[in-house]
C-alpha positions in Angstrom: 12.7 24.9 5.2 13.6 26.6 1.9 12.0 27.5 -1.4 14.1 25.9 -4.1 12.7 26.9 -7.5 9.4 27.5 -9.2 8.5 26.9 -12.8 4.8 26.5 -13.7 5.4 24.4 -16.7 8.2 22.9 -18.9 9.7 24.8 -21.9 7.5 22.8 -24.3 4.4 23.5 -22.4 4.1 20.0 -20.9 2.9 19.6 -17.3 5.5 19.9 -14.6 5.1 17.9 -11.5 5.5 20.1 -8.4 7.2 18.4 -5.5 7.6 19.1 -1.8 10.5 17.1 -0.4 10.5 16.0 3.3 13.9 14.8 4.6 15.7 15.7 7.8 19.1 14.4 6.8 21.1 17.1 5.0 23.1 14.6 2.9 20.0 12.6 1.9 18.1 15.8 1.1 21.0 17.1 -1.1 21.2 13.8 -2.8 17.5 13.7 -3.6 17.6 17.3 -4.7 20.3 16.5 -7.2 18.3 13.6 -8.6 15.1 15.7 -8.8 17.0 18.4 -10.6 17.9 16.0 -13.4 14.3 15.1 -14.1 13.2 17.6 -16.8 9.5 17.8 -15.9 9.7 17.8 -12.2 9.9 21.0 -10.1 11.2 20.9 -6.5 9.3 23.8 -5.0 10.1 23.5 -1.3 11.9 21.3 1.2 11.0 20.5 4.8 12.9 18.8 7.6 10.1 17.9 10.0 6.4 17.0 10.1 5.1 20.5 11.0 7.2 22.2 8.3 6.0 19.6 5.7 2.4 20.4 6.7 3.0 24.1 6.4 4.8 23.6 3.0 1.9 21.6 1.6 -0.7 24.2 2.7 1.5 27.0 1.2 2.5 25.7 -2.2 -0.2 22.9 -2.8 2.2 20.5 -4.6 1.3 17.7 -6.9 3.4 15.2 -5.0 4.9 15.0 -1.5 8.2 13.0 -1.5 9.0 12.2 2.1 11.2 10.1 4.4 9.0 7.7 6.5 10.8 8.9 9.7 11.2 12.6 10.6 11.3 14.8 13.6 9.6 15.2 16.1 9.4 11.4 16.9 11.4 9.8 14.0 8.8 7.0 13.7 6.2 7.3 11.0 5.8 11.0 10.2 5.7 10.3 6.5 2.8 7.8 6.9 1.0 10.2 9.2 1.1 13.0 6.6 0.0 10.6 3.8 -3.0 9.5 5.9 -3.9 13.1 6.7 -3.7 14.2 3.0 -5.9 11.3 2.0 -8.8 13.1 3.6 -7.8 16.8 3.7 -6.2 17.0 0.2 -6.8 13.8 -1.7 -5.5 15.4 -4.9 -1.9 15.5 -3.5 0.0 12.3 -4.1 2.6 10.9 -1.6 5.8 8.9 -2.2 7.1 7.5 1.0 10.7 6.5 1.3 12.1 3.9 3.8 15.5 2.5 4.6 14.0 -0.9 5.1 11.0 -3.0 3.9 8.5 -2.3 6.8 5.3 -4.2 6.2 3.1 -2.6 8.9 3.9 0.9 7.7 3.3 -0.1 4.1 -0.1 -1.5 5.1 -1.0 1.6 7.0 -0.1 3.7 3.9 -2.3 1.6 1.6 -5.2 0.8 3.9 -7.5 3.5 2.6 -6.5 3.0 -1.0 -3.4 2.8 -3.1 -4.2 5.5 -5.6 -1.7 8.3 -5.6 0.5 6.5 -3.1 4.0 4.9 -3.5 6.2 3.1 -0.9 9.9 2.7 -2.1 13.2 1.9 -0.6 15.6 4.8 -0.5 18.3 2.8 -2.4 16.0 2.7 -5.4 15.2 6.3 -5.8 18.8 7.5 -6.1 18.3 6.1 -9.6 16.9 8.9 -11.6 14.6 6.7 -13.7 13.1 4.9 -10.6 12.2 8.2 -8.9 10.9 9.7 -12.1 8.6 6.7 -12.7 7.3 6.8 -9.1 6.6 10.6 -9.2 4.8 10.3 -12.6 2.9 7.2 -11.5 1.4 8.8 -8.3 0.9 12.2 -9.9 -1.4 10.5 -12.4 -3.4 8.7 -9.7 -1.5 5.3 -9.8 0.5 3.6 -7.2 3.9 2.0 -6.9 5.3 -0.3 -4.2 8.9 -1.6 -4.1 9.1 -5.3 -5.2 10.8 -6.2 -1.9 7.9 -4.7 0.0 5.4 -6.5 -2.2 7.1 -9.8 -1.3 6.9 -9.0 2.4 3.2 -7.9 2.0 2.4 -11.2 0.3 4.3 -13.2 3.0 2.4 -11.3 5.8 -0.9 -12.0 4.0 -0.1 -15.7 3.8 0.8 -15.7 7.5 -2.6 -14.1 8.3 -4.6 -16.5 6.2 -2.8 -19.5 7.9 -3.7 -18.0 11.2 -7.3 -17.7 10.2 -7.4 -21.3 8.9 -6.2 -22.4 12.3 -9.3 -21.0 13.8 -11.5 -23.6 11.9 -12.8 -26.7 13.7 -11.8 -30.1 12.2 -15.3 -30.4 10.7 -15.1 -27.0 9.2 -11.7 -27.8 7.7 -13.1 -31.0 6.3 -16.0 -29.2 4.6 -13.7 -26.4 3.3 -11.5 -29.2 1.8 -14.5 -30.6 0.0 -15.4 -27.1 -1.2 -12.0 -26.7 -2.6 -12.5 -29.9 -4.6 -15.5 -28.1 -6.2 -18.3 -30.1 -4.3 -21.6 -28.4 -3.7 -23.5 -28.4 -0.5 -25.7 -31.4 -1.3 -22.7 -33.5 -2.3 -20.9 -32.4 0.9 -23.9 -33.4 3.0 -24.2 -36.8 1.3 -20.5 -37.6 1.8 -20.4 -36.5 5.5 -23.8 -38.0 6.2 -25.2 -34.7 7.6 -28.0 -32.4 6.6 -27.7 -29.8 3.9 -28.8 -27.3 6.6 -25.8 -28.4 8.8 -23.4 -27.9 5.9 -24.7 -24.4 5.3 -24.2 -23.5 9.0 -20.6 -24.7 8.9 -19.9 -22.8 5.7 -21.3 -19.6 7.2 -19.0 -20.1 10.1 -16.1 -20.6 7.8 -16.9 -17.4 6.0 -17.1 -15.5 9.3 -13.8 -16.9 10.7 -12.0 -16.2 7.4 -13.5 -12.8 7.3 -14.9 -13.2 3.8 -17.6 -11.0 2.3 -19.3 -11.4 -1.0 -17.9 -9.3 -3.8 -18.9 -8.8 -7.4 -15.7 -10.4 -8.9 -15.0 -13.4 -6.7 -17.4 -15.3 -4.5 -16.7 -16.1 -0.9 -16.8 -19.8 -1.8 -13.9 -19.3 -4.3 -11.9 -17.1 -1.9 -12.3 -19.7 0.9 -11.1 -22.4 -1.4 -8.2 -20.5 -2.6 -7.1 -19.7 1.0 -7.4 -23.4 1.8 -5.3 -24.5 -1.2 -2.7 -21.8 -0.5 -2.4 -23.0 3.2 -1.9 -26.6 2.0 0.8 -25.7 -0.5 2.7 -23.2 1.6 
């Protein structure tokens, strides 16, 4: 690891984003360093080439943002994600931008599970563009989030697959009732159409909510969410 430079603020007094870079490939590290050097209000304060040295650098310099490869020594698996998860609880004020060679949905989901604020997941090919990297660093430093469009597509596809799998758990009667719910019919109307009691309809609907893992929220009711899942499954 090496200390690169240290400037508390820009010449015009504006805030400078202090960055620790984690990358074990010398060529990639040099390339990212050059890109960071071209961003006027970003300060690369230290680099690291494995998980332990990244942890030590974070403790030592308290950066605004950690910019890290997803895979680093010692295991070359998900060290960048591990660090992001650790910092979520130990130093929530430090933002993290994770870089990956490929769109890896499970890792993206792990990164965002406890919240997306101050987190970004980008493909490496994007961040060699100065404007893209600058945007990501500023976004997370200000508490926002950024996910590469390709990864967003993969996340949406994975969500659709999960919802279809949940719909497959429903019994024929539950699917029939869910279809009627999607048409906007209330419990009484459903009971009349199926010639069953309203109490039976309510039991089926509660089973649907449980199997689809839907909980009531302030913005969208479980009934609407279930209907949307049903309609999405029938148009996929």
